[in-house]
N, C-alpha and C positions, 0 to 999 in steps of 0.2 A: 546480660545480653538481651537485646530487644528482639521481638518477633520479626521474622522475615516478612518483607513486603509480599503481596500476592504474586508478583512476577518472580521474585527470588524463590518463593515456595514452589512455583511451577517449574522454574529452571532446575531446581533440585530434584524434581521428579524425572528429569530426562535420564534415560538409561545410559550406561557406560559407553555404549557404541556411539552415542551422540554427544560425547564430551566436547568435541570441537564446537558444536552448536551452542552449548552452554557458554563457552568462552566467547564465541562470536556474538552472542546475544548482547552481552554487556558492552562489547566493543562497538557494535553498530549503533547502539542507543546512547553512546557517550559522545564526546566532542567530535566534530567533523565540520564539513562545510555547511551542513543544514542547520537551520535554527532549531531550537527545542521543539517548537510547534510542528515544523516540517518533519523532524525525525519521528516524533510520536505519532503524528497524523499518518505518515507513510506506514508505520508499523501497525497501527489500528486498522487501516484500510487493508493491508496485506492479511492480517489475522481474520478479518471478516470475510475476505475473498477466499481464504483457505478453509473457511467454514469450521473454525475451531473456537467455540464459545468460551471455554475456560481461558484460552490464550487471549482472546479479545477482551474479556473482563479484566484479566491481570494487566493488560496494556492500558485499558481505560483507567484503572486505578493508578498506574504509574504515571500516566499523562496528567491526571489531576494533581497528583503529588508534585509533579514537575512544574505545575503552574500553567499548563496548557489550557487555553480558553475553551469555553463551551462552543464558541463559534468554529474553532478549528476542529474540534471533535465532531461537531455536526457535519462539517464539510467532509471529513474522513468517511463518515457513514454514508453520506450522499454519494461520494465518489465510488465507494464499493457497490452501492446499489445501481447507479447508472452504468458503471463498467461491467457489472454482471450481465446486463443486457447488451451493451455495445460490443464487448469482447466476443460474445457468441455471434452476433450479427456480422460484424466486420471480418472476423476470422473465418466464419463460414463462407461469406461472399468471396473472400480472397482464395480460400482453399478450393472452391468450385472452379475458379480460374477463368470464367467466361467473361469476356468484355461486356456482354449485355447486362450482367448483374451490376457491374461497376457503374453503369449509366442510370440505374434505377434509383430513385430517391429512397432514403431509409424510411421516411415517414414514421419515425419513432419520436415520441415526445421526450424532450430534454430541457424543459423549462427551468429546472432547478439550477442549471449551469448559469443562467442569467441572474440568479438570486443567491449569490454566494454569501456565506456568513463570514468568511475570512478573506483571503486574497485569491485572485485568479491564479497566480503562479503556484501558490500552495496547493490549491485544488488540482492543478495540472500535475504536480508531483504525486499527489495521492492517486490520481487516475493512472499515472505511469506505474506506480507500485502494483495496483490491481492488474493492469495489463501484463506486467511481468509475471505475476503469479498465474494468470490464465493463458499466457503464451500467445497473445495477439500481436503479431508484428506490425500490422497496419496501425493499431492504436498506439503501440510503443513509439513508432516513428512520428506519428502526429503529435503526441504529447511531448516528446523530446524536442521537436521543432518549436512548439509553443513555449516551452520552458526556456529554451535558449533565447527566443525572441522576447521573452519577458524579463530578460536581464540576468538570469542565472547562467551557470557554466556547466560544462560537461562534468566537472567534479561534483556538482550538486546532483546531476542525473545519476552519476556513478554511485554516489552514496545512497540515493533512494533505491537503486537496483540492489545494492548490497543488503539493505534493510529488508526488502521484499524477499530476497533469496533466503536470508537467515530465518525470518518469521515463517516462511513456508516450510523450511527444513525442520524447525522446531515443532510446527503443527503435525507434520508427518511422523516425526520421532515420538511425540507424545502418544500417538495412536498406534504405533508399531507393536 
């Protein structure tokens, strides 16, 4: 019998109360509407956003084993970084609820978005995953719209949301 992959080893550490998450982890990273790069990139972004280094590292290893390009992995990391800033700013502005804040320019640098390593639609899926973990409705709506305009479907969005939800649940359960 071969040694478990880093992700299998981490999954085996999930407590019994998180058995459903162990099962869901394999399911959301398996076949679906998303490409291999989209699935793993969304998962990596969600793990970084959930701030769980061991889960991030296990997912990075799994992505490389699945043949995900360095470009997609780089974009997953960049999406997590940019959305760490944007989710706070746009969620905060929205929660304050004053129209005057909506009219103010963000004046936050986001040059990385113009220099993607993979594809725009993949990057948008990764941003959607981060926004789901952080709970920014403004960002979720904006990225969902761009994903659909980019030619993907609501099923793609749904799968990215499922991945983000499971990865976040796994991160919480491993720390519980």
